[in-house]
C-alpha positions as CSV (number, residue, x, y, z in Angstrom):
1,X,37.9,-0.3,36.2
2,X,39.5,2.9,34.9
3,X,38.1,2.6,31.3
4,X,34.8,1.9,32.6
5,X,35.2,5.4,34.7
6,X,36.8,7.1,31.5
7,X,33.6,5.8,29.4
8,X,30.8,6.9,32.0
9,X,32.6,10.3,31.8
10,X,32.8,10.7,28.2
11,X,29.2,9.6,28.0
12,X,28.1,12.4,30.2
13,X,30.1,15.0,28.5
14,X,29.1,13.8,25.1
15,X,32.6,12.8,23.7
16,X,32.9,10.3,21.4
17,X,35.6,8.0,23.0
18,X,39.1,7.6,24.4
19,X,41.6,5.4,22.9
20,X,44.0,4.2,25.4
21,X,46.9,2.6,23.1
22,X,49.4,5.3,23.4
23,X,50.9,7.0,26.7
24,X,49.5,10.7,27.6
25,X,51.8,13.6,27.1
26,X,50.7,15.8,30.3
27,X,52.7,18.9,28.6
28,X,50.4,18.5,25.6
29,X,47.2,18.3,27.2
30,X,47.9,21.1,29.4
31,X,49.0,23.3,26.4
32,X,45.7,22.1,24.8
33,X,43.7,23.0,27.8
34,X,45.6,26.3,28.1
35,X,44.9,27.2,24.6
36,X,41.3,26.6,25.1
37,X,40.9,28.4,28.0
38,X,42.6,31.7,26.5
39,X,40.3,31.3,23.5
40,X,38.8,34.9,22.7
41,X,35.3,35.3,24.7
42,X,33.0,36.0,21.7
43,X,34.9,33.2,19.6
44,X,34.0,30.7,22.6
45,X,30.6,32.1,22.3
46,X,30.3,31.6,18.3
47,X,31.8,28.1,18.3
48,X,29.6,26.9,21.3
49,X,28.4,24.0,19.5
50,X,32.1,22.3,19.7
51,X,31.5,21.7,23.3
52,X,35.3,23.4,24.1
53,X,34.5,23.8,27.8
54,X,33.5,19.8,27.8
55,X,36.6,18.7,26.1
56,X,38.7,21.0,28.4
57,X,36.8,18.9,31.2
58,X,37.5,15.7,29.8
59,X,41.3,16.5,29.3
60,X,41.6,18.1,33.0
61,X,39.7,14.6,34.1
62,X,42.3,12.5,32.6
63,X,45.2,14.2,34.4
64,X,43.6,13.6,37.7
65,X,42.4,9.8,36.9
66,X,46.1,8.7,35.8
67,X,49.1,10.5,34.1
68,X,49.4,7.0,32.5
69,X,46.4,7.1,30.5
70,X,46.7,7.9,26.6
71,X,44.1,8.7,24.0
72,X,44.0,9.6,20.3
73,X,42.9,13.0,19.1
74,X,38.8,13.5,19.1
75,X,37.6,13.3,15.7
76,X,34.8,16.2,14.5
77,X,31.6,15.3,14.0
78,X,30.1,17.4,11.5
79,X,26.6,16.7,12.5
80,X,27.0,17.2,16.2
81,X,28.7,20.5,15.7
82,X,26.0,22.1,13.9
83,X,23.0,20.4,15.2
84,X,21.1,19.7,18.4
85,X,19.3,16.7,19.1
86,X,19.2,13.2,17.3
87,X,21.6,13.3,14.6
88,X,22.1,9.6,14.1
89,X,19.6,8.8,11.5
90,X,22.0,11.3,9.2
91,X,25.1,9.8,9.9
92,X,25.2,8.0,6.4
93,X,24.6,11.3,4.9
94,X,28.4,12.4,5.8
95,X,31.0,11.7,3.5
96,X,34.4,10.8,6.0
97,X,36.6,9.7,2.6
98,X,39.6,11.7,3.7
99,X,41.7,13.6,0.5
100,X,44.9,15.1,1.2
101,X,47.6,17.3,-0.6
102,X,51.0,18.6,0.3
103,X,53.6,20.6,-1.2
104,X,56.1,19.7,1.5
105,X,55.6,22.5,3.5
106,X,51.9,22.2,4.4
107,X,49.6,19.5,4.2
108,X,45.7,20.0,3.7
109,X,43.3,17.4,4.5
110,X,39.4,17.1,3.6
111,X,38.0,15.3,6.4
112,X,34.5,15.6,6.2
113,X,31.6,17.0,4.3
114,X,27.9,17.1,4.3
115,X,25.7,18.5,1.3
116,X,22.3,19.5,0.4
117,X,21.5,21.6,-2.9
118,X,21.3,24.7,-0.4
119,X,23.6,24.1,2.5
120,X,27.0,22.6,2.3
121,X,29.8,21.8,5.6
122,X,32.9,20.9,5.1
123,X,35.6,19.9,7.7
124,X,39.5,20.2,6.6
125,X,42.9,19.9,8.5
126,X,45.7,22.1,7.9
127,X,49.2,20.7,9.2
128,X,52.7,22.8,9.0
129,X,55.1,20.0,8.0
130,X,58.4,22.4,8.5
131,X,59.3,24.9,11.6
132,X,58.7,27.9,9.3
133,X,55.1,26.5,8.0
134,X,53.9,25.8,11.4
135,X,55.0,28.9,12.9
136,X,52.7,30.6,10.3
137,X,49.8,28.2,10.9
138,X,49.8,28.8,14.2
139,X,49.7,32.5,14.5
140,X,47.0,33.8,16.3
141,X,45.3,36.1,13.4
142,X,45.6,33.5,10.9
143,X,41.7,33.1,9.6
144,X,42.5,30.7,7.1
145,X,39.8,31.8,4.3
146,X,38.7,34.3,2.0
147,X,41.7,37.1,1.3
148,X,43.9,35.0,3.8
149,X,45.0,31.3,2.8
150,X,42.0,29.4,2.1
151,X,39.5,29.9,-0.8
152,X,36.6,27.6,-1.2
153,X,34.8,28.6,-4.4
154,X,33.0,26.9,-7.6
155,X,34.7,25.2,-10.6
156,X,32.0,27.3,-12.7
157,X,30.6,30.3,-11.5
158,X,27.9,30.4,-13.9
159,X,26.3,26.9,-12.6
160,X,26.7,27.3,-9.0
161,X,26.8,29.8,-6.1
162,X,27.8,30.1,-2.5
163,X,27.9,33.0,-0.2
164,X,27.9,34.1,3.3
165,X,30.4,31.4,3.8
166,X,31.6,31.2,7.4
167,X,34.7,29.4,9.0
168,X,35.3,28.1,12.3
169,X,38.1,26.6,14.0
170,X,37.4,23.2,15.8
171,X,39.4,24.5,18.9
172,X,39.7,21.4,20.5
173,X,41.3,19.6,17.5
174,X,44.2,22.1,17.6
175,X,47.5,20.5,18.1
176,X,51.1,21.8,17.8
177,X,51.6,21.1,14.0
178,X,47.8,21.5,13.0
179,X,44.9,23.2,12.9
180,X,40.9,22.0,12.2
181,X,38.5,24.2,10.7
182,X,34.7,23.9,9.5
183,X,33.4,25.8,6.1
184,X,29.5,26.1,5.8
185,X,27.1,28.1,4.1
186,X,23.5,28.1,4.0
187,X,23.5,30.4,1.0
188,X,24.3,27.9,-1.5
189,X,22.5,26.9,-4.6
190,X,24.2,24.0,-6.6
191,X,21.2,22.5,-8.8
192,X,23.8,20.7,-11.0
193,X,26.0,19.5,-8.0
194,X,29.3,20.8,-9.6
195,X,32.4,20.3,-7.8
196,X,34.1,22.9,-5.6
197,X,37.9,23.9,-4.8
198,X,39.6,23.7,-1.4
199,X,43.0,25.3,-1.6
200,X,45.6,26.9,0.5
201,X,46.7,29.9,-1.1
202,X,50.4,29.8,0.6
203,X,50.9,26.6,-0.9
204,X,52.2,25.7,-4.4
205,X,50.0,26.7,-7.6
206,X,47.9,23.9,-8.3
207,X,47.9,22.2,-5.3
208,X,44.4,21.6,-4.1
209,X,41.6,19.0,-3.7
210,X,38.4,19.0,-5.4
211,X,35.7,18.3,-3.4
212,X,32.9,16.3,-5.1
213,X,29.4,18.1,-4.4
214,X,27.0,15.2,-5.3
215,X,24.4,15.3,-2.6
216,X,21.9,12.8,-1.2
217,X,20.2,14.8,1.2
218,X,16.7,15.2,0.1
219,X,16.0,18.7,-1.0
220,X,12.6,20.6,-2.3
221,X,11.6,23.7,-3.7
222,X,8.1,25.3,-3.0
223,X,6.4,28.0,-5.1
224,X,3.9,29.8,-3.0
225,X,1.2,31.7,-5.2
226,X,-1.2,34.1,-4.3
227,X,0.9,36.9,-2.2
228,X,0.7,40.5,-2.6
229,X,3.7,41.1,-4.9
230,X,4.2,38.2,-6.7
231,X,5.3,34.3,-5.8
232,X,7.2,33.4,-3.1
233,X,9.6,30.8,-3.2
234,X,10.8,28.3,-0.1
235,X,13.7,26.0,-0.6
236,X,13.9,23.3,2.0
237,X,16.4,20.4,3.1
238,X,16.4,18.7,6.7
239,X,19.3,20.9,7.2
240,X,18.0,24.3,6.7
241,X,15.7,26.8,4.6
242,X,15.9,29.6,2.0
243,X,13.2,32.2,1.7
244,X,12.6,34.9,-0.5
245,X,9.2,37.0,-1.3
246,X,8.5,40.8,-2.5
247,X,8.1,43.5,-0.3
248,X,6.7,47.1,-1.7
249,X,8.9,49.0,0.9
250,X,11.8,48.0,3.1
251,X,9.7,48.3,6.2
252,X,6.6,46.2,5.7
253,X,5.8,44.1,8.6
254,X,2.7,42.5,7.2
255,X,4.0,39.0,6.1
256,X,6.5,36.6,8.0
257,X,7.2,32.8,7.4
258,X,5.6,30.1,9.9
259,X,5.4,26.6,9.9
260,X,2.5,24.0,11.1
261,X,3.9,21.2,12.8
262,X,2.4,17.7,12.2
263,X,0.9,18.2,16.0
264,X,-0.8,21.0,14.9
265,X,1.4,23.9,16.6
266,X,2.6,27.1,14.5
267,X,6.1,27.8,15.0
268,X,8.0,30.9,13.8
269,X,10.8,30.5,11.5
270,X,13.0,31.7,14.2
271,X,12.0,29.0,16.5
272,X,13.4,26.5,14.1
273,X,16.1,28.1,12.6
274,X,19.4,29.6,14.4
275,X,19.7,33.2,14.3
276,X,22.6,33.3,16.4
277,X,26.1,35.0,15.0
278,X,28.2,33.3,12.8
279,X,26.4,33.1,9.6
280,X,23.8,30.5,10.4
281,X,20.9,32.8,9.4
282,X,21.6,35.6,6.6
283,X,19.2,37.7,5.0
284,X,19.3,40.5,2.7
285,X,17.3,43.3,0.7
286,X,17.6,44.0,-3.0
287,X,15.8,46.6,-5.2
288,X,14.1,45.8,-8.2
289,X,13.9,48.8,-10.2
290,X,11.8,47.6,-13.0
291,X,9.0,46.1,-10.5
292,X,9.6,48.9,-7.7
293,X,9.9,46.4,-5.4
294,X,12.0,45.1,-2.9
295,X,13.0,41.3,-2.8
296,X,13.8,39.8,0.4
297,X,15.9,36.7,1.0
298,X,16.8,34.7,4.2
299,X,18.8,31.6,4.7
300,X,19.1,29.7,7.8
301,X,20.1,26.2,9.5
302,X,17.7,24.7,11.7
303,X,18.5,23.9,15.1
304,X,17.7,20.5,15.0
305,X,17.7,18.4,11.8
306,X,14.1,18.5,10.4
307,X,12.2,16.2,8.2
308,X,9.8,17.1,5.8
309,X,7.3,14.6,7.7
310,X,7.7,17.1,10.6
311,X,5.9,19.6,8.9
312,X,2.0,19.7,7.9
313,X,2.0,23.0,6.0
314,X,4.0,26.3,5.5
315,X,2.3,29.7,6.2
316,X,3.1,33.3,4.5
317,X,1.4,35.9,5.8
318,X,-2.3,34.8,6.0
319,X,-1.9,32.1,3.6
320,X,-1.4,28.5,4.7
321,X,-0.1,25.9,1.9
322,X,-0.4,22.3,2.6
323,X,3.4,21.2,2.4
324,X,2.0,17.9,0.3
325,X,0.7,20.2,-2.5
326,X,1.2,23.7,-2.1
327,X,-1.8,24.6,-4.8
328,X,-4.0,23.6,-1.7
329,X,-4.3,27.0,0.4
330,X,-6.5,28.7,2.9
331,X,-6.9,31.5,4.2
332,X,-5.9,31.9,8.4
333,X,-5.2,34.4,11.3
334,X,-2.0,34.3,12.8
335,X,-1.9,35.1,16.5
336,X,-0.6,38.4,16.9
337,X,2.1,37.6,19.7
338,X,3.8,35.6,16.6
339,X,3.7,38.8,14.2
340,X,6.3,41.4,14.2
341,X,5.9,44.3,16.6
342,X,7.8,47.7,17.3
343,X,9.9,48.0,20.6
344,X,11.4,51.3,22.1
345,X,14.7,50.4,23.5
346,X,15.7,52.3,26.8
347,X,19.0,54.0,26.3
348,X,21.8,53.6,28.9
349,X,25.2,54.6,28.6
350,X,24.8,55.3,24.7
351,X,23.7,51.9,24.3
352,X,20.2,50.5,23.5
353,X,18.6,47.9,26.0
354,X,15.8,45.7,25.8
355,X,12.7,46.6,28.4
356,X,12.7,42.8,29.4
357,X,8.8,42.8,31.0
358,X,7.4,45.2,28.1
359,X,9.3,42.8,25.7
360,X,7.4,39.8,27.3
361,X,4.4,41.2,27.2
362,X,4.4,41.9,23.8
363,X,5.8,38.1,22.7
364,X,2.9,36.9,24.8
365,X,5.5,35.4,27.1
366,X,5.0,34.7,31.0
367,X,6.8,37.1,32.9
368,X,7.7,36.3,36.6
369,X,9.7,38.6,38.7
370,X,11.4,36.9,42.3
371,X,12.8,39.6,44.5
372,X,14.5,37.1,46.8
373,X,16.5,35.9,44.2
374,X,16.5,39.3,42.2
375,X,16.1,37.1,38.9
376,X,13.1,36.9,36.4
377,X,11.9,33.7,34.9
378,X,10.2,33.8,31.2
379,X,8.3,31.1,30.1
380,X,8.5,31.5,26.2
381,X,7.8,29.0,23.1
382,X,8.1,26.0,25.5
383,X,11.4,26.9,26.7
384,X,12.4,28.6,30.4
385,X,14.8,31.6,30.7
386,X,16.1,32.9,33.6
387,X,17.8,36.4,34.1
388,X,19.3,37.4,37.2
389,X,20.3,41.0,38.0
390,X,24.1,41.9,37.5
391,X,24.3,39.0,35.5
392,X,25.7,38.2,31.9
393,X,24.3,34.8,31.7
394,X,21.1,33.8,30.5
395,X,20.0,30.3,31.4
396,X,17.9,28.7,28.9
397,X,16.5,25.2,30.2
398,X,19.6,25.1,32.3
399,X,22.0,25.9,29.7
400,X,24.1,29.2,30.2
401,X,24.2,31.8,27.1
402,X,26.6,34.5,27.3
403,X,25.1,37.9,27.1
404,X,28.6,39.9,27.3
405,X,26.7,42.6,29.2
406,X,25.2,42.2,32.5
407,X,21.4,42.5,33.1
408,X,20.4,45.5,35.4
409,X,17.8,47.4,36.6
410,X,17.0,51.0,35.9
411,X,14.0,52.9,37.2
412,X,12.4,49.6,38.3
413,X,12.3,47.9,34.8
414,X,14.7,45.2,34.2
415,X,17.3,45.9,31.4
416,X,18.9,43.2,29.1
417,X,21.5,43.9,26.3
418,X,20.6,43.4,22.8
419,X,22.0,39.9,22.9
420,X,19.0,38.7,24.7
421,X,17.7,38.4,21.1
422,X,19.9,35.6,19.8
423,X,19.5,33.9,23.3
424,X,15.6,33.7,23.1
425,X,15.3,33.5,19.3
426,X,13.7,36.4,18.0
427,X,15.1,39.1,15.9
428,X,15.8,42.8,16.5
429,X,16.5,45.3,13.7
430,X,16.0,49.2,13.4
431,X,12.5,50.3,12.0
432,X,14.5,52.7,9.7
433,X,17.1,51.1,7.4
434,X,19.7,53.4,6.5
435,X,19.5,52.9,2.7
436,X,17.7,54.8,-0.1
437,X,15.5,52.8,-3.0
438,X,18.7,53.2,-4.9
439,X,21.0,51.3,-2.5
440,X,23.3,54.4,-1.5
441,X,23.6,55.1,2.1
442,X,22.1,58.6,3.2
443,X,24.0,60.8,4.2
444,X,23.4,62.2,8.0
445,X,23.5,61.2,12.0
446,X,21.5,59.3,13.7
447,X,20.5,60.0,17.4
448,X,20.4,56.9,19.2
449,X,17.5,58.0,21.3
450,X,15.2,58.2,18.2
451,X,15.8,54.1,17.7
452,X,12.7,52.3,17.6
453,X,13.2,48.6,17.1
454,X,11.3,45.8,15.1
455,X,10.9,42.7,17.0
456,X,10.4,39.5,14.9
457,X,9.2,36.6,17.1
């Protein structure tokens, strides 16, 4: 009966499994719960897909059910960490073959990897083997990447590139002697499948793991001709996209990327790709002195793994490209509610706030205010959002999303912090960028009262 109750609880909370072969160490569980609850608020938000709260709940439930119940550490699932929806069809693409290296002080273990030509994910564990190593590993300021302790780099820089590399700690897998991390990048290009190196800088020289980068996830590159300032490029895998094209000025608003789904509905890039903080969507502008044009690039991971068969066509500006044969094109008109527009924020306490009702009118979203509950319901792109006066929580189809500052009403207007953009899957950026054509920051001050945003649905 106990196992059935635990299995049901695991299912409800989306926890993989619980092993009952060993006795529970109650103190260790309490330490893990406290460690989770004491995590920095922003860090909890950033690592939302790791289901930290659910893990804390399952641990607490175990203590209530029986102090004699025992379980093994929950294993990471790189797919569920990064993608919503059904990830089962892609399980076979994840390499779970472990590799370890040690110098007697630390043990570095590669646990999982998922690789396409354009995206890479790696799960690794660092264990301290001595008291001194454990103390260093458990320091709160330990980040474990780049300039601190972990580097992740190509063996041959002229044949493979990686940028915007992000590291997340998988909080619920932390123990008294080990920490588990995920590295991922959506700005990855490795056509030659060059191996990468994973190493711990504080370990002895030469103690490193070679990470095979051979991929079997389908990836494609589309050359999209006929654009005003040269061809656009879309690189695609079911994990995410990379897109780049030329602009005449940084403030051009006329061309964006859209997808027509197999059901005929047009979706924006932001509908499909994650623009939340943490490196899941990255962009850059580079000025080409010879062409006198800006080259804009954007990379992002899909919310859900998305097969090529889910798309019917690619749309850039007013040109639609058949996804099976991009040379087949036609001219179309995109609904203005899907195109970028300007929005003047409301300035309160030297901070720019989003006027929610005005935003909704321009997005084409349905806005309803309920005076009795002091809350607004927004219907936008098949999602239902709830904002409540005085609350810093956005409800998205019933799921909580932290805005970090409470929604408020000023002079009859419902105002929300800029984080609303992340919760509702649109982008906000200043209309005027503080860069000139030679990429040097302009000298001077900016009055926040003059701020004008560009909203990209």
